Steps between C-alpha positions, in 0.01 A plus 500: 500500500771676712751257648238226529602164360266321265452129555437374148273199476249573778254674264525219242472242775178658622348497152610140455327391820177681402505349151572147625229519764249626242585224253472227766161638605381506136620143448258380770208633296617464138742206509877457504536642146496849650797421722694328219457797267589750771826326589616533139499879544728510803805623299319838506612525863859543383383783275321660795819484710688677221228766474510543877876570486463747212220689679710532814807619306288751308338640814815505708665838550832352611805503275567136581176352631540188711294203392474217752351173381263299713668164442209289623251680277736480205546127561123443500456707184785314325357166609158575352661640188715190449203273564296691243777463240511124557122476476502705181755263348292202611187656352661576164660155471180314592636339818239662725216390272629141493537500879144629531376208286688247713360637826147575379204293615449207263179350364401171337417477131384190312716353228346404167350151525605247236307182424621316193407150383791274415433324172621155407799631303674619818720231653695710752464817709798717600462768770753781515552782744629846408651695784348541845135401534496556875382196696527168319235415245244255640456201269201266505397210276176390339382215279361719220727594207500870579731769640376765743682800646353743753597708803573856606787741555590728788591828329592854595307804367547581134322210333148635554446528126543126454190295569700176509861393490607242244803298614443190285608417146412173325634380166497166322808390308463161338364257756609716798298767682723764659362696797701807608428671832646850488564754771310827482649762273725738690394864523700818548866572438641239733457121466366468853155362571323374810205366299455125498233247409328197649441268205326161486573275202283191436635239255368170362657210686485271195750708296879510567599831662839666555519797737764682709519376857610843627178654371218256568344360817262202464187547710342157447543203732740221413794489262539655160353302210761266354503689170568836671860615546663791684778664298677801655667584167171630356 
């Protein structure tokens, strides 16, 4: 090497640029997964810088070889290395996967339809909401003694194995029919979901009904039937 100074970082910087350009090019043809996986390996750049220093010291014939660092190249290498560490932590903790679900393209899926006759023993209907159903539940009335629930949900990928989504539970206790409208079951490690449902609930207008005002939105013309009551404590 003689008295020549070695600017550590330029060789690693060159490899980094080639690798990044190759990964970006591959992502155009094979999707962003290539780029995401490649970024996780960027800490190897720090190893390459260390190898570069050791090679220079081994080849140098000077008693005290002078190593001069290319600060800009070292900054770029350290930046990519730090970013890769953060991404690796996000990958192992599940944060990246949850973020991917939130930002993924959503599709509509039908909820399970319910149509249940209301027999003469039922004197009252109580509607309850559990958590966030998304937009308010549309409520309509009909003259027949029957309850109907239908609609669909806007969901992110991951529910493909489910043909339908069941968000309704009905149970009779004494002379009261309880109808519970539940939010979709959360998935993943974090209780964060962007899935929500558009539900229509049709109730018999001849039976007294109690339902939460914060949840329901009447879609029929005129006022509520006199025997229907909004109760936000449900």
